C-alpha positions as CSV (number, residue, x, y, z in Angstrom):
1,D,85.1,136.4,138.3
2,D,82.0,136.2,138.6
3,R,82.0,132.7,139.3
4,G,84.7,131.8,141.2
5,N,87.7,130.7,138.6
6,M,90.9,132.3,139.4
7,L,92.2,133.5,136.1
8,D,95.7,134.9,136.8
9,S,97.5,135.3,139.6
10,I,101.2,136.8,140.6
11,S,102.9,137.3,144.4
12,G,105.7,139.3,146.4
13,L,107.6,141.4,148.9
14,L,106.8,144.7,149.9
15,G,108.0,146.8,153.0
16,Q,104.9,149.3,154.8
17,G,105.1,152.0,152.3
18,E,106.3,150.1,149.7
19,S,104.4,149.7,145.9
20,S,105.5,147.0,143.6
21,G,104.7,149.8,140.9
22,M,103.1,148.1,137.5
23,I,101.4,144.3,137.5
24,N,100.3,143.0,134.3
25,L,97.1,140.4,135.0
26,S,96.0,138.5,131.7
27,A,92.7,137.4,131.3
28,D,93.8,135.7,128.1
29,G,91.9,131.3,129.4
30,W,88.8,133.2,130.6
31,S,85.6,132.1,128.7
32,P,82.5,133.4,129.6
33,M,78.7,132.7,128.2
34,P,77.1,135.4,126.8
35,G,75.9,138.3,128.8
36,R,77.2,140.9,131.2
37,S,80.2,138.6,133.3
38,E,82.7,140.6,136.4
39,L,85.9,140.5,137.1
40,T,87.4,141.4,140.8
41,I,91.5,141.9,141.4
42,R,92.1,141.5,144.6
43,A,95.0,142.2,146.7
44,I,95.7,139.6,149.8
45,D,98.2,139.9,152.7
46,S,100.0,136.8,153.4
47,R,98.0,136.1,156.5
48,G,94.7,135.7,153.5
49,V,93.4,139.5,154.8
50,E,92.5,141.1,151.1
51,F,93.6,144.7,152.0
52,S,92.2,146.4,148.3
53,S,89.8,144.9,145.9
54,D,89.3,146.3,142.4
55,S,86.3,144.8,140.1
56,N,85.0,145.5,136.5
57,T,82.0,144.4,133.8
58,F,81.8,143.6,131.1
59,E,79.5,142.5,128.8
60,V,80.4,139.2,126.5
61,R,78.9,138.3,122.8
62,R,79.4,135.5,120.6
63,T,79.2,136.1,117.2
64,D,78.9,132.9,115.9
65,W,74.9,132.8,115.2
66,N,72.6,134.0,112.5
67,V,68.7,134.7,112.8
68,G,67.2,136.4,109.7
69,L,64.3,137.0,107.5
70,V,63.3,135.1,104.4
71,G,60.4,136.7,102.6
72,L,56.5,137.9,103.8
73,E,53.9,136.5,102.5
74,I,50.0,137.6,102.1
75,I,47.7,134.8,102.8
76,G,44.3,134.8,101.7
77,T,42.3,137.8,100.5
78,G,39.4,140.4,101.8
79,Q,39.1,140.7,106.2
80,E,40.7,137.2,107.1
81,Q,43.9,137.8,105.8
82,E,46.9,136.9,107.2
83,V,51.0,137.3,106.8
84,S,53.4,134.9,107.4
85,I,56.5,135.7,108.3
86,L,59.3,133.7,107.0
87,T,62.2,133.4,109.2
88,K,65.8,131.6,109.2
89,R,68.6,130.7,111.8
90,D,72.5,129.6,112.1
91,N,74.0,127.4,115.5
92,H,71.0,128.5,117.2
93,Q,71.6,125.8,119.7
94,I,73.2,128.4,121.5
95,L,70.6,130.5,121.5
96,D,68.6,129.7,125.2
97,G,68.3,132.1,126.5
98,S,67.6,134.3,124.0
99,V,64.4,136.9,123.5
100,C,64.5,138.0,119.9
101,T,61.1,140.0,118.8
102,I,59.7,140.9,115.0
103,T,59.5,144.5,114.6
104,I,55.5,145.6,111.9
105,Q,55.6,148.8,110.4
106,A,53.2,149.6,108.0
107,G,53.4,152.5,106.4
108,N,52.5,156.1,109.5
109,A,49.5,154.4,110.7
110,F,50.5,150.8,112.1
111,S,53.4,149.5,114.5
112,A,53.6,146.6,116.3
113,E,55.4,143.8,118.0
114,Y,56.1,140.0,118.2
115,I,58.1,138.6,120.4
116,V,59.0,134.7,118.9
117,D,61.3,132.3,120.6
118,M,64.2,131.3,118.0
119,S,66.4,129.0,120.4
120,E,62.6,126.2,119.3
121,S,64.3,123.2,119.6
122,S,62.5,122.3,116.2
123,A,64.2,121.2,112.5
124,L,62.5,124.3,110.8
125,A,62.8,127.9,111.4
126,P,59.5,129.4,113.0
127,R,56.7,130.6,110.7
128,P,54.3,133.2,112.9
129,V,51.4,134.4,111.0
130,I,50.2,137.9,111.9
131,D,47.0,139.7,111.2
132,R,47.2,141.5,107.8
133,P,47.1,145.9,109.3
134,D,43.6,147.3,109.8
135,V,45.7,149.5,106.2
136,A,44.6,150.4,102.7
137,D,46.7,148.6,99.5
138,G,49.5,149.9,98.6
139,V,51.1,150.7,101.3
140,E,54.9,149.0,102.2
141,L,54.6,146.3,105.4
142,V,58.2,146.4,106.4
143,A,59.5,143.1,108.8
144,T,62.1,143.8,111.3
145,I,63.7,141.1,113.5
146,S,66.3,142.5,116.2
147,C,66.9,139.8,119.7
148,E,68.2,141.4,123.2
149,F,71.4,141.7,124.7
150,P,73.5,139.9,124.3
151,W,72.1,138.5,121.5
152,D,71.8,141.3,119.5
153,I,74.6,141.0,116.7
154,D,74.0,138.0,114.8
155,S,76.8,137.2,112.1
156,D,75.1,138.9,109.3
157,P,72.7,142.0,110.3
158,S,71.4,141.9,106.4
159,D,69.4,140.2,105.8
160,D,67.4,141.3,109.2
161,E,64.4,142.7,107.3
162,A,61.6,142.1,104.8
163,R,59.4,144.2,103.0
164,I,56.0,143.7,100.6
165,I,53.2,145.9,99.1
166,L,50.1,144.7,101.0
167,S,47.2,144.1,98.5
168,G,43.9,142.0,98.2
169,S,41.7,143.1,100.8
170,G,39.0,144.9,99.0
171,E,39.3,147.9,100.7
172,S,41.0,150.4,98.8
173,E,40.0,152.1,95.4
174,G,39.6,149.9,92.6
175,G,40.1,146.3,95.0
176,F,37.5,143.7,94.3
177,S,35.8,142.3,97.0
178,D,34.8,138.4,97.6
179,S,31.8,138.5,96.5
180,S,32.4,139.9,93.7
181,T,35.1,137.3,93.1
182,A,32.9,134.7,93.8
183,I,30.5,136.2,90.8
184,A,33.7,137.0,88.3
185,S,34.9,132.8,89.1
186,A,31.3,131.4,88.4
187,S,30.8,133.3,85.2
188,L,34.0,132.6,83.8
189,V,32.7,128.3,84.9
190,I,29.4,128.8,83.2
191,G,31.0,130.4,80.0
192,I,34.3,128.1,80.0
193,S,31.5,125.3,79.7
194,I,29.1,127.5,77.3
195,A,32.4,127.4,75.3
196,F,32.5,123.3,75.4
197,A,29.2,122.5,75.0
198,W,29.2,125.4,71.7
199,M,32.0,123.5,70.4
200,A,30.7,119.9,71.2
201,K,27.5,120.5,69.4
202,N,29.4,122.6,66.3
203,F,31.6,118.8,66.6
204,R,28.3,116.1,66.3
205,E,26.7,118.3,63.7
206,S,30.2,118.5,61.6
207,R,30.6,114.9,61.8
208,E,26.2,115.0,60.8
209,M,27.2,117.4,56.9
210,M,30.5,115.4,56.3
211,E,28.8,112.2,56.6
212,R,25.7,113.2,54.3
213,T,28.5,115.3,51.8
214,R,30.1,111.5,51.6
215,I,26.9,109.8,50.9
216,A,25.9,111.9,48.3
217,V,29.2,112.2,47.0
218,E,28.8,108.9,46.6
219,K,25.1,108.8,44.9
220,K,26.5,111.1,42.9
221,A,29.4,108.6,41.6
222,L,27.4,105.5,41.3
223,E,24.8,107.2,39.0
224,K,27.8,108.9,36.7
225,K,29.1,105.0,36.5
226,A,25.5,103.4,35.7
227,N,24.7,106.2,32.8
228,M,28.2,105.7,31.4
229,A,27.9,102.2,31.4
230,K,23.6,102.3,29.5
231,K,26.0,105.0,26.6
232,E,28.6,102.0,26.5
233,E,25.3,98.8,26.4
234,A,23.8,101.1,23.6
235,P,26.2,101.0,20.3
236,N,26.6,97.5,21.5
237,Q,22.7,97.1,21.0
238,R,22.5,99.0,17.4
239,L,25.9,96.8,16.0
240,V,23.9,94.3,16.9
241,Q,20.4,94.8,15.3
242,E,22.6,96.4,12.2
243,E,24.0,92.4,12.3
244,S,21.1,90.8,12.5
245,V,19.0,92.7,10.0
246,V,22.6,92.0,8.0
247,D,22.4,88.1,8.6
248,N,18.1,88.5,7.4
249,L,18.7,90.1,4.4
250,Q,21.7,87.1,3.1
251,N,18.8,84.4,4.4
252,V,16.4,85.1,2.1
253,P,16.2,83.3,-0.7
254,E,16.8,84.6,-4.8
255,V,13.6,85.7,-6.6
256,P,13.7,85.2,-10.0
257,T,13.0,88.8,-12.0
258,E,13.9,88.9,-15.7
259,G,10.4,87.9,-16.3
260,V,8.1,90.0,-13.9
261,S,10.4,93.6,-15.4
262,N,9.3,92.0,-18.9
263,D,6.1,91.5,-17.9
264,V,6.1,94.8,-16.3
265,E,8.2,97.1,-19.2
266,D,5.0,95.4,-21.5
267,S,2.1,96.3,-20.4
268,P,2.8,100.3,-20.9
269,M,3.2,99.1,-24.8
270,D,-0.4,97.1,-24.3
271,S,-2.2,100.0,-23.9
272,F,-0.6,102.3,-25.2
273,E,-1.2,100.1,-29.1
274,E,-5.1,99.9,-27.4
275,R,-5.0,103.8,-27.0
276,L,-3.5,104.0,-31.1
277,N,-5.3,101.4,-32.6
278,R,-8.6,103.3,-31.0
279,L,-8.0,106.4,-32.5
280,R,-7.9,105.1,-35.5
281,S,-10.8,102.8,-36.3
282,D,-12.4,106.6,-34.8
283,K,-11.3,108.1,-37.8
């Protein structure tokens, strides 16, 4: 091969002008590095002189590896917006010397290529960040990863592409600029603060109203209780007074009434007789 290793050989005797016919040589033990390798067949005589040769170049690849795209992320807003490209890789240790490229296509107005080293020895796969293409919101951005020969064919070609719809630049119609977003955020914070202050004030007023109501109810209950106590005491006082009067009457000494009644009954009769006698004398 191109490194000077002999892969197979065969020996025989031929006379002048004779042909050996078909000769089979095997390269089953050949394990070249990825890339282009050359095999050469040489015919040498018994003296070690090469009297014929033929060479052929082969493209050698390995497919026990993979690189791909996990997805795309938009970072920030407005003019400073960026696009983060998330990649993945398998068996990247064998990719030493590989040249891989990420191609970005955004509509018909933008196209660019970025070289990424997928063979770096870091534990995490590369995560390149690029400036957002200068296109309007709503345009689809397509990212594609590929590597140059001999790393142009991996084990899973289905993960070599990722897509995202661009948004948040503030330049498209109906979008919001950074200042508008800041004003909206400030208004939201102020509104929330006012709402909390109003709720706190209403809570205090509600507590004061409940306290006043409780005091009024307790006062009313006390007054009602006092009135009921007075009403219960009044009959008791009248009953005591009546009992006292009865007791006083029972304690008054009895006065004889016969003489007095006779005198009272006689007094009218004496007056009548006197007037009758007076009339008779006049006659």
